[in-house]
N, C-alpha and C positions, 0 to 999 in steps of 0.2 A: 392574571392581571397584576400589574406592578403594585407593590405595597405603597400605601399612601404615606407621604412624609408627615412627620409630627410637626404641629404648629407650636412654636414657642410662645412664651408670654409676651414677646415683642411683636407677634403677628407674622413672624417669618418661619419658614420651614427649615429643617436641618440642612437640606440641600442648598437653600439660599445662604445660610450662614457659612457653609463650606465655600461657596462661590465667592462671597464677600471676602473671606479670609484669603483665598487664593489671589483674587484681584488686588487686594491691598498689599499682599506680599510681593507680587510681581511688580506693582507700581513702585514700592519702596526699593526693590532690588534694581529696577531699571533706572530710577532717578539716582540712586547711590552709585551705580556702575558708571553712569555718565559723569557724575561729579569726580569720581576717582580717575577715570580716563582723561578727562579734560585737565585735571590738575597734574597728572603724571606725564602724559605724553607731550602735549604741546608746550607746557610750561617748564617742567623739570628735565625731561629727557632731551627734547629738541631745542628748547628755547626758540621756538618757531618765530621767524621774523615778523609774521603778521601779529602774533601776540605782543611782541615788543613794540611794533608800530602802533597798535591800538593803545597801549599804555602811554607812549609818548604823545599820541594825539590827545589823550585825556589829561595831559599836563605833567606826567612823570618825567623827570629829567632823564635824557638818554643815558647818562652815566650810571643811573641807578635802576634802569628798566629791567635788566637781567635779574638783579637782586629782588626787585618788586615781583617779577614773574615767579621767582622761586618761592617767595613768601606766600603769594596768592595760590600757587600750586599746592603747597602743603596745606593751606586752609581748605582748598577744594577737596583734597584727599580726606582730610578730617571730616568735612561735612558729608562726603560720600559714605565713609565708613560708619559714621554715626547714623545716617539714614538707613543703612542696611541693618545695623545691629540693633538699634533702638526703634521701637514703633511709636515714638512720640509724634503727635500730630504737628507740633510746632516746627519740626524740621521740614515737613512738607509745606507748611505755610511760609516759612522762611524761604524755601526754594521758589515758591511762586513769586513772592515779593522781590527776591534778588534777581530772578530771571527777567521779570518785567522791567525792573530798574536797569539791568544790564542791556536789555534790548534798546531801551530809550537812550542809554548812555552811548552805545555804539552808533545809533542813528544820529545822535547829536555830534559826537566827537570824531567819528570815523565813518561818515556816510558812504564812502567808496566801497565798504564791505557789504553793503545791503544787497547788491546784485551778484555777489560771488557765489559760486557753488558751495554748498554746505556752509552757508553764512551763519554768523552768530545770532542773527535775529530769528531765523527759523529754528535753530537749535534751542535757543532760550524759550521761545514760545511753545515748542513741543515738550520741553522739560516742565514748563509751568503747567501745561495741560495734563501731563502724566501725573504730576504732583497733585493736581486738583482731583483727578480720579482717585488717588489714594486717600485724599481728605474726605471725599464723599462716601466711599465705601468703608473707610476706616471706622466711621461711627456706627456702622451696621455689622461689622465683623465681630465675632465672639471675643470677649475680653473678661478675664477673671475680675477685673476692677469694676465691671458692671453687673456682676452676677447677682441675681435676685433670689436664687435658691439657697436654702439654709439646710445644713445637715439635720437629719431627723434626730429627735431627742433620743438619747441612749446609744446613738451611734457616733463613732468618731469620724 
């Protein structure tokens, strides 16, 4: 018979906490990788015409759209790397808020992209959903900051 998993003081088993940690890490890695990719490829490497068009639709002067795309691209790369490296919950919360805001922004200023393949709305909503998964399981994953165990007296 399989050995029964130990139940922690949180009411979860050691198998549960491992799964929460893995799910949280995959969520952060996925969200971070998309941030990095979206900042690097369409904005910095390609200066994709659709990115520039969405910026001008949002009110950025055409003369500064490429510079704005570059700045936004670097900001997205920084957000992605921070999400991957740090396990702060606020990065995932910020992702949810930014993605929902960006989806509404595109719907309002560039509605012609709503029906495009791989459109910004579906990407933003999926990123928000993946970030929400990270938020939900992040509170249940093991963390030294929430440790309730104390070293035994006389032991280091």
